[in-house]
Structures are given as C-alpha cells and as structure tokens.
C-alpha positions as CSV (number, residue, x, y, z in Angstrom):
1,M,170.1,174.6,122.2
2,N,167.4,177.0,123.7
3,I,167.3,178.3,127.4
4,V,164.4,179.4,129.1
5,R,164.9,181.4,132.3
6,K,162.5,181.4,135.1
7,E,162.6,183.0,138.6
8,E,160.3,182.1,141.2
9,N,161.1,182.7,145.5
10,G,164.6,183.9,144.6
11,I,165.4,180.5,142.6
12,I,166.4,181.3,139.2
13,T,165.9,177.9,136.8
14,L,167.4,177.6,133.6
15,E,165.6,175.1,131.5
16,L,167.5,173.4,128.8
17,N,166.1,172.3,125.5
18,G,168.4,170.4,122.6
19,E,171.9,169.7,122.8
20,L,174.6,171.0,125.1
21,T,177.5,170.8,122.7
22,A,180.9,172.8,122.4
23,L,178.5,175.3,120.1
24,T,176.1,176.1,122.7
25,A,177.9,175.4,126.1
26,E,179.1,178.9,125.7
27,K,175.7,180.6,125.5
28,L,174.6,178.6,128.8
29,S,178.0,179.9,130.5
30,S,177.2,183.5,130.1
31,E,173.5,182.7,130.9
32,L,174.9,181.0,134.0
33,K,177.3,183.9,135.1
34,T,174.1,186.2,134.7
35,A,172.0,184.1,137.1
36,A,174.9,183.5,139.5
37,E,174.8,187.4,140.0
38,E,171.4,187.4,140.9
39,T,170.4,184.7,143.0
40,P,172.4,182.3,145.4
41,N,169.9,179.5,144.1
42,L,170.2,178.0,140.6
43,V,168.6,174.9,139.1
44,F,169.5,173.6,135.6
45,D,166.4,171.7,134.4
46,F,167.3,169.1,132.1
47,T,163.6,168.1,131.1
48,G,164.2,168.9,127.3
49,L,168.1,168.2,127.1
50,E,168.5,165.7,124.5
51,Y,172.5,165.1,124.7
52,I,175.5,166.5,126.7
53,A,179.0,166.7,125.7
54,S,181.8,167.2,127.4
55,A,181.7,171.0,127.0
56,G,178.3,170.5,128.5
57,L,180.0,168.8,131.3
58,R,182.6,171.9,131.5
59,V,179.4,174.3,132.4
60,L,178.3,172.2,134.7
61,L,181.5,172.0,136.7
62,E,181.5,175.7,136.5
63,A,178.0,176.1,138.0
64,K,178.8,173.9,140.8
65,K,181.9,176.0,141.5
66,L,180.6,179.2,141.1
67,M,177.5,178.4,143.4
68,D,179.8,177.0,146.0
69,S,181.9,180.1,146.2
70,K,178.8,182.0,146.9
71,E,177.8,179.5,149.4
72,G,174.9,178.9,147.3
73,K,173.0,176.0,145.9
74,F,173.3,174.6,142.5
75,T,170.7,171.6,141.7
76,V,169.9,169.8,138.3
77,R,166.7,168.1,137.9
78,N,164.6,166.0,135.4
79,I,167.8,164.3,133.8
80,S,167.0,161.5,131.1
81,Q,168.2,158.0,131.8
82,E,170.7,158.8,128.7
83,I,172.0,162.2,130.3
84,M,172.1,160.4,133.9
85,H,174.5,157.6,132.5
86,T,176.7,160.0,131.1
87,L,176.8,161.7,134.4
88,E,177.2,158.5,136.0
89,I,180.3,157.3,134.2
90,T,182.2,160.6,134.3
91,G,181.8,160.8,138.2
92,F,179.5,164.0,138.0
93,C,177.0,162.3,140.4
94,D,179.3,162.3,143.0
95,I,179.5,166.3,142.9
96,L,176.1,167.4,141.4
97,D,172.8,167.7,143.6
98,F,169.8,166.2,141.9
99,E,166.2,166.8,142.5
C-alpha cells in the first residue's frame, strides 16, 4: 500500500492506494499518529484503496478514537462500493463520518 500525505487549510489528508491488510496496517497507524500530532482534522481518502482487511478496520477505529480524544474530526471519503459494503456489515458506518 502507498500512502500520499497532503496538507491544506489545516487538514491532513492521507490518500491510500492498494490494499490495507495486516502487512500494511502498521504503516498507516504510524502515519496516523504523526498526523494526529499536527492537526485536529484528519481525512482518509480511499480513492485508490482496493481492499481493507480486519487490521485496516482496526486502524480506522484507532483514528476515530484518537481524533475524538483530541476533540478533532476524522473523515473518510471516496469509498468504493465494495469497501462501503465491508464497512456496513461490520457496523463501521455507524461510527465513522463520510464525505
């Protein structure tokens, strides 16, 4: 998985490309922690995300909890139908904010 970091108007966006699996989740978790130290507004852009495994879902939950603890905002955008289906059946649609 490739992560592209963009910053604009105090918002950090992490664009994810490839597959978010147990092998790549730690990389995203590390990027998440660094970004959360720098901004209260974080976006994960799933335009290029092809697959998300349970380890990836764990990072989404980590991001939500981390940003909530900072009274910040965490948003996920550009989600494919397949990944949205995964988020729906796991209940993540009820806890995440989407654009």
